[in-house]
Legacy VTK file of the C-alpha trace (Angstrom):
# vtk DataFile Version 3.0
C-alpha trace
ASCII
DATASET POLYDATA
POINTS 129 float
291.162 -34.369 -127.577
294.894 -33.875 -126.961
298.170 -35.755 -126.856
298.211 -35.747 -123.021
297.732 -39.159 -121.447
295.249 -37.700 -118.913
293.203 -35.959 -121.615
289.466 -36.555 -121.961
290.275 -38.079 -125.331
293.958 -39.023 -125.660
295.359 -38.814 -129.180
299.166 -39.014 -129.151
301.003 -37.726 -132.205
300.811 -40.086 -135.188
298.340 -42.440 -133.537
295.452 -42.272 -136.011
296.164 -45.398 -137.995
294.395 -48.524 -139.077
295.115 -51.864 -137.494
294.132 -55.462 -138.074
293.747 -58.674 -136.060
297.448 -59.461 -136.506
298.386 -56.138 -134.851
296.281 -57.100 -131.829
297.639 -60.657 -131.781
301.302 -59.571 -131.844
300.735 -56.887 -129.186
301.318 -53.830 -131.380
297.790 -52.691 -130.543
296.240 -52.898 -127.066
292.458 -52.842 -127.423
292.131 -51.521 -123.848
293.789 -48.284 -125.002
291.383 -47.655 -127.868
288.411 -45.429 -127.139
284.997 -46.438 -128.361
282.795 -43.941 -130.175
280.532 -43.936 -127.111
283.449 -43.061 -124.810
284.540 -40.221 -127.087
280.993 -38.850 -127.256
280.746 -38.985 -123.460
283.962 -36.993 -123.030
282.905 -34.384 -125.586
279.514 -33.999 -123.889
281.272 -32.957 -120.663
283.150 -30.068 -122.282
282.095 -26.719 -120.831
284.382 -24.094 -122.385
284.294 -22.811 -125.948
287.626 -21.031 -126.429
291.248 -21.118 -125.310
293.987 -18.734 -126.430
297.718 -19.291 -125.993
299.365 -15.883 -126.021
303.066 -15.281 -125.463
303.580 -12.243 -127.709
301.818 -9.361 -125.995
301.758 -6.320 -128.260
301.574 -7.644 -131.788
301.926 -5.800 -135.078
298.696 -7.436 -136.214
296.896 -6.081 -133.127
295.292 -9.472 -132.498
294.781 -8.403 -128.892
292.119 -5.956 -130.140
290.387 -8.811 -131.983
290.430 -10.913 -128.808
288.837 -8.052 -126.866
286.068 -7.971 -129.472
285.589 -11.762 -129.174
285.262 -11.395 -125.396
282.058 -9.431 -125.971
280.446 -12.670 -127.183
282.067 -15.428 -125.111
284.466 -16.128 -122.263
288.012 -16.763 -123.478
290.406 -18.760 -121.331
293.909 -17.389 -121.844
297.283 -18.982 -121.116
300.785 -17.634 -121.589
303.224 -14.989 -120.495
301.071 -12.039 -121.556
298.300 -12.960 -119.164
300.512 -14.191 -116.319
299.525 -17.851 -116.648
302.644 -19.791 -117.555
301.585 -22.983 -115.793
300.695 -24.632 -119.071
303.617 -25.907 -121.120
303.669 -28.538 -123.840
301.581 -30.868 -121.678
298.740 -28.397 -121.101
295.569 -30.342 -120.367
293.344 -27.881 -122.240
295.453 -27.679 -125.370
293.779 -28.989 -128.491
296.273 -29.836 -131.188
295.753 -30.219 -134.894
292.591 -28.162 -134.749
292.431 -24.790 -136.417
289.664 -22.417 -137.385
290.932 -19.278 -139.122
289.433 -16.092 -137.699
289.909 -14.317 -141.006
287.466 -16.734 -142.634
284.712 -14.784 -140.853
283.539 -11.229 -141.527
283.222 -10.357 -137.828
284.276 -11.731 -134.435
280.592 -12.351 -133.703
280.305 -14.604 -136.786
283.338 -16.587 -135.608
281.799 -17.152 -132.173
278.495 -18.177 -133.758
280.370 -20.747 -135.846
282.271 -22.045 -132.803
278.957 -22.518 -131.017
277.628 -24.412 -134.039
280.677 -26.687 -133.986
280.369 -27.244 -130.238
276.713 -28.239 -130.629
277.287 -30.680 -133.507
279.166 -33.849 -132.468
279.977 -34.860 -136.027
281.292 -31.428 -136.977
283.222 -31.162 -133.685
285.105 -34.375 -134.406
286.186 -33.334 -137.919
LINES 1 130
129 0 1 2 3 4 5 6 7 8 9 10 11 12 13 14 15 16 17 18 19 20 21 22 23 24 25 26 27 28 29 30 31 32 33 34 35 36 37 38 39 40 41 42 43 44 45 46 47 48 49 50 51 52 53 54 55 56 57 58 59 60 61 62 63 64 65 66 67 68 69 70 71 72 73 74 75 76 77 78 79 80 81 82 83 84 85 86 87 88 89 90 91 92 93 94 95 96 97 98 99 100 101 102 103 104 105 106 107 108 109 110 111 112 113 114 115 116 117 118 119 120 121 122 123 124 125 126 127 128
């Protein structure tokens, strides 16, 4: 689910809003551009990767790179950005998930974080929240 028009589930900025029959009638809303719950579920079911990291600051004071190395013991992490030599993904990156955040420091260990991410990935309702 990203703001890219070619995303599995396209959600442009500021597009979660209610509409009524008048909005459809006057052309403000095009029903052909609205995904059904079934279409969204189908796109989510095709997802194969669990994690993506955007990293442009290489040697951080927080030493997050050490935390990432620990996470890699439990899952594959796709990385994008200058520090990993993959700069082919700007603002329109097809894998970028916006407005979604899970704080690593909410978990006692990197392993617990990965276990939670797997739980989220396996639960459609939780994934969409």
